[in-house]
C-alpha positions in Angstrom: 176.0 117.0 43.6 177.0 114.7 40.5 180.2 116.2 40.3 180.7 115.6 44.1 179.6 112.4 43.5 182.0 111.9 40.9 185.0 113.5 43.1 184.3 110.9 45.6 184.7 108.3 42.9 188.1 108.8 42.4 189.0 107.8 45.9 186.7 105.5 46.5 188.0 103.5 43.2 191.9 104.0 44.3 193.2 100.3 44.5 195.8 101.7 47.3 193.5 103.7 49.4 191.0 100.8 49.6 193.9 98.2 50.3 195.1 100.8 52.8 191.9 100.9 54.6 191.5 96.8 54.9 195.0 96.5 56.0 194.6 99.1 58.7 191.1 97.8 59.8 192.4 94.2 59.8 195.4 95.4 62.0 192.9 97.3 64.4 190.9 93.7 64.8 194.4 92.0 65.3 195.6 94.6 68.1 192.0 94.0 69.9 191.8 90.4 69.8 195.5 89.6 70.7 194.9 91.9 73.9 191.8 90.2 75.1 193.3 87.6 77.1 191.8 89.2 80.3 188.3 89.6 78.9 186.5 87.2 81.1 188.0 88.8 84.2 186.5 92.2 83.3 182.7 90.8 83.3 182.9 90.4 87.1 182.9 94.3 87.7 179.5 94.2 85.7 178.4 91.7 88.4 179.3 94.3 91.1 177.5 96.9 90.0 174.5 94.5 88.9 174.5 93.5 92.6 175.8 96.4 94.8 175.1 99.6 92.2 177.3 101.9 90.6 178.3 103.7 93.6 180.4 102.9 96.3 178.9 103.7 99.9 179.4 102.6 103.0 176.4 100.1 103.0 177.0 98.6 100.0 180.4 98.0 101.0 179.3 96.2 104.3 177.4 94.2 101.9 179.9 93.4 99.5 182.5 92.7 102.4 179.9 90.0 103.9 179.5 88.1 100.8 183.4 88.2 100.6 183.7 86.5 103.8 181.3 83.9 103.2 182.9 82.9 100.1 186.3 82.9 102.5 184.3 80.7 104.4 183.0 78.5 101.3 187.3 78.4 100.6 188.2 77.0 103.6 185.2 74.0 103.8 186.9 73.4 100.4 190.6 73.0 101.7 190.3 72.2 105.0 191.9 75.0 106.4 191.4 78.6 108.1 192.2 81.1 106.0 191.1 84.9 106.3 191.6 85.9 102.3 192.4 83.9 99.3 195.7 85.7 99.0 196.9 84.1 101.6 196.1 80.8 100.4 197.5 81.3 97.3 200.7 82.4 98.7 200.9 79.0 100.5 199.8 77.0 97.8 202.5 74.8 96.3 202.8 73.7 92.8 202.2 70.1 93.9 199.0 70.7 95.7 197.4 72.6 92.9 195.8 69.8 90.9 193.9 68.9 93.9 191.1 71.3 92.9 189.0 71.2 90.0 188.4 73.3 87.3 185.2 74.7 88.7 187.1 75.2 92.1 189.8 77.3 90.6 187.3 79.4 88.7 185.4 79.9 92.4 189.0 80.4 93.6 189.8 83.2 90.6 186.5 85.2 91.1 187.0 85.1 95.0 190.7 86.8 94.0 189.0 89.2 91.6 186.3 90.0 94.5 188.6 90.6 97.0 191.2 92.8 95.0 188.1 95.2 94.2 187.1 95.1 97.6 190.9 96.2 98.9 190.6 99.0 96.9 187.3 100.3 97.4 188.7 100.1 101.0 191.7 102.1 100.3 190.0 105.3 98.3 189.5 107.6 100.8 193.3 107.0 102.4 194.7 107.4 98.5 192.9 110.3 97.9 193.9 111.9 101.3 197.2 111.8 100.3 197.1 113.6 97.2 198.5 117.0 97.3 197.4 119.1 94.3 199.4 122.2 95.1 203.2 120.0 96.1 202.4 118.3 92.6 201.9 121.4 90.6 205.0 122.9 92.4 206.8 119.3 91.0 205.8 119.9 87.2 206.7 123.5 87.8 210.3 122.4 88.7 210.1 119.0 86.2 209.6 121.3 83.1 211.8 124.3 84.7 208.8 127.0 84.4 209.4 130.5 85.4 208.0 133.8 85.1 204.8 134.1 84.0 204.7 130.6 82.6 205.2 129.6 86.1 202.4 132.0 87.6 199.8 130.8 84.8 200.4 127.1 85.8 199.9 128.0 89.4 196.9 129.7 88.9 195.3 127.2 86.8 196.4 124.7 89.1 194.4 126.6 91.8 191.1 126.2 89.8 191.9 122.1 89.4 192.6 122.2 93.2 189.0 123.6 93.4 187.6 121.1 91.1 189.2 117.9 93.0 187.8 118.7 96.3 184.5 119.4 94.4 184.9 115.8 92.9 185.6 114.2 96.2 182.9 116.1 98.2 180.4 115.1 95.4 181.8 111.3 95.6 182.7 111.2 91.8 185.4 108.7 92.3 183.6 106.5 94.6 182.0 104.5 91.6 183.2 101.2 90.1 185.3 100.6 87.2 187.7 98.3 86.2 190.6 98.4 88.2 193.3 100.7 86.3 196.3 99.3 87.4 195.6 95.6 86.8 194.2 96.2 83.4 194.5 99.7 82.0 191.6 99.5 79.9 191.6 103.5 79.9 195.2 103.8 78.1 194.0 100.8 75.9 191.5 102.3 74.5 191.5 105.9 74.5 195.8 105.8 73.8 196.3 102.9 71.8 193.2 102.6 69.8 192.4 105.9 69.3 196.0 106.9 68.2 196.2 103.9 65.8 192.7 105.3 64.6 193.8 108.8 64.3 197.2 108.0 62.6 195.4 105.8 60.2 192.6 108.0 59.8 194.9 111.2 58.8 197.1 109.1 56.5 194.3 108.0 54.7 192.4 111.9 55.0 195.7 113.4 53.5 196.2 110.6 50.4 192.3 111.2 49.6 192.5 115.0 49.9 195.5 115.3 47.7 194.3 112.5 45.5 191.1 114.4 44.6 192.5 118.0 44.9 195.4 117.5 42.6 194.1 115.0 40.1 193.9 116.8 37.2 197.2 118.3 37.4 199.0 114.8 37.7 196.8 113.4 34.9 197.3 116.3 32.5 193.7 117.2 32.0 193.5 120.5 34.1 193.6 122.8 31.0 190.8 121.1 29.9 188.6 120.7 33.1 189.2 124.0 34.0 187.9 125.8 30.8 184.7 124.3 30.9 181.5 126.6 31.8 182.1 125.0 36.1 185.7 126.0 35.3 187.9 126.7 38.6 185.1 126.6 40.7 185.4 122.8 40.6 187.6 123.3 43.5 184.7 124.1 45.5 183.4 120.7 45.0 186.4 119.2 45.8 186.8 120.5 48.9 183.2 119.1 49.8 184.0 115.7 48.3 187.2 115.5 50.3 185.3 116.9 53.5 182.8 114.0 52.4 185.4 111.0 51.9 187.6 111.9 55.1 183.9 111.7 57.0 183.2 108.3 55.5 187.0 107.5 56.2 186.7 108.0 59.9 183.2 106.9 60.8 184.3 103.0 59.0 187.4 103.0 61.3 185.6 104.0 64.2 182.7 101.9 63.6 184.5 98.6 62.8 186.9 98.7 65.6 185.0 100.2 68.2 182.4 97.9 67.4 184.9 95.2 67.6 186.5 96.8 70.8 183.3 96.6 72.8 182.0 93.4 71.6 185.1 91.6 72.9 185.1 93.9 76.3 181.7 94.3 78.1 181.1 97.8 79.2 177.5 97.3 79.7 177.5 98.6 83.1 180.2 101.3 83.1 178.4 103.4 81.0 177.2 105.8 83.7 180.6 105.2 85.7 182.3 108.5 86.2 185.4 109.1 84.1 187.0 110.4 87.4 186.5 106.9 89.4 189.5 105.9 91.8 189.4 102.5 89.9 190.8 104.7 86.5 193.7 105.4 88.2 196.5 103.8 86.2 199.8 105.9 86.7 201.0 108.2 89.6 197.9 110.3 89.5 194.2 109.5 88.8 192.5 110.6 85.7 190.6 113.6 86.9 188.0 115.6 84.5 187.2 119.0 84.7 183.5 118.4 84.8 181.3 115.2 86.2 182.2 113.2 82.8 180.4 109.6 82.8 182.6 107.2 80.7 180.0 106.8 77.8 179.5 110.5 77.9 183.4 110.8 77.9 183.8 108.4 74.9 181.3 110.6 72.9 183.1 113.8 73.5 186.4 112.3 72.8 184.4 110.8 69.2 183.4 113.9 68.5 186.8 116.1 69.2 188.6 113.4 66.9 186.0 113.5 63.7 186.2 117.5 63.8 190.2 117.9 64.0 190.6 115.3 61.1 188.4 116.8 59.1 190.2 120.3 59.9 193.4 118.3 58.5 191.3 117.2 55.3 190.6 121.3 55.0 194.5 122.0 55.4 195.6 119.8 53.4 193.1 120.7 50.3 194.7 124.3 51.0 198.3 123.2 50.7 197.3 121.1 47.7 195.6 123.6 45.8 198.9 125.6 46.0 201.6 123.2 45.4 199.2 121.3 42.8 201.4 117.6 43.4 199.9 114.7 46.1 203.3 113.4 47.1 204.6 116.9 48.0 201.3 117.7 49.2 201.7 114.6 51.5 205.4 115.4 53.1 204.3 118.7 53.8 201.4 117.7 55.8 203.4 115.8 58.0 206.4 118.1 58.3 203.6 120.7 59.6 202.2 118.1 61.8 205.6 116.9 63.4 207.0 120.9 63.3 203.0 122.3 65.5 203.7 119.2 67.6 207.0 120.1 68.6 206.7 123.9 68.7 206.0 123.9 72.4 210.0 122.6 72.9 211.3 125.8 71.2 209.3 128.4 73.2 211.0 129.9 76.5 209.9 128.7 79.5 209.2 131.8 80.9 206.6 133.3 78.9 202.9 132.5 78.4 203.8 131.7 74.9 205.2 128.2 76.0 201.1 127.1 76.8 199.9 129.0 73.8 201.9 127.1 71.2 200.5 123.7 72.6 196.9 124.9 71.4 197.8 122.9 68.4 195.9 120.0 66.5 198.6 117.5 66.8 198.6 118.0 70.3 195.1 117.9 70.7 195.3 114.7 68.9 198.3 113.0 70.1 196.7 113.4 73.9 193.2 112.6 73.3 193.5 110.2 76.3 194.1 113.0 78.5 191.1 115.5 76.9 188.9 117.2 79.2 191.3 115.9 82.2 192.9 118.5 84.7 195.6 115.9 85.4 197.1 116.4 81.9 200.6 118.2 82.4 201.0 121.5 80.9 197.9 121.2 78.7 195.8 121.0 81.8 193.6 124.2 80.7 190.2 123.7 81.2 189.4 125.5 77.8 192.2 123.5 75.6 189.7 121.5 73.6 187.1 123.9 72.6 189.8 126.8 72.1 192.1 125.0 70.3 189.3 123.3 67.9 187.6 126.8 67.5 190.8 129.0 66.6 192.0 126.2 64.0 188.4 125.9 62.4 189.0 129.9 62.1 192.3 129.3 60.6 191.5 126.1 58.4 188.4 128.2 57.0 190.4 131.4 56.3 193.8 129.2 54.6 191.3 127.4 52.6 189.1 130.6 51.2 192.8 131.9 50.6 194.1 129.3 48.7 190.9 129.1 46.3 190.7 132.8 45.6 194.4 132.7 44.9 193.5 129.5 42.2 191.0 131.5 40.8 193.9 134.1 39.5 197.0 132.5 38.8 197.9 130.9 35.5 197.6 127.4 35.5 198.9 126.6 32.2 
């Protein structure tokens, strides 16, 4: 244990790595705080859930509509006019007349505008989902990516499974649950794409640097002949691997804790944790997010964090294997970076008519860069239900084998 702690100390006392960790953390906080101009508006959905419940039913929607009409009546008394909607009032409002109303009245008008927005979105859910044709969309995807032969057949078969999942979701009413308006705020994209990708890239940089530093420390400081001739000898590499994994875990936990801690302090998710991630309100682009399983926002978040954590540890293991082989931290860094880019681009080199196209996408970079679509059937060519667990399982085996082979080779080779 003392050896492992000593190896960890090499990374924890590195000024460059500590400086990068501080800079990355500060940058994440800056991005979150600078994007928080709409945080007050998000609180309205918590109030809606608290008043009308999480699920959208005919009864709760009628009650919501009645209360909105009461607010519209109050707006009419306030303005001495006859409006049927707050949007009608805002459309006819001139710049000169804006000063007629106090700050309290404008706050009331703004809240009414948000309530009407959510009410209108809820009323249009059935119509919007009736217009979704999974099979037609699949045909469009095949044409878009130029798929043919076995690849097209496999894609269509998986889409048939997704079509059944879509029907199950609609019949269960999973999509009829309140969440932040997707097309207005893009909270799913902001959290699981912008923020998570920042954490992933920052963690990767730090993990690769620290793992390479720990593994090649003796070689770069010209003390390897002394270190590997001791009683512990070349078995020291086992301790280095454990130390690298421990430091990687600390880095990931630290970045997640400080970044997500700030995020959920700024943005109030208190009432939406149990909302389905497949909620109709979580519809940001041309197609809604639809998970393969009935996952709540909280469960989805935990699943994505666990997924990213495991994949980043696997990258630490792969970096260790390369470091043991090349014995130079700088070369290791660029090799891992090149490997990351190569694996990410691998599907683009595959024939569009063979299943090899899909197999080549089962890589760690693809998994990390598509983290916002994890566990989703609405994720393009990686829509497969088994994509996440199969990718992690295969690469766990690959990482263990590569680390074992590099260690065995290191035990035997001449290091003079």
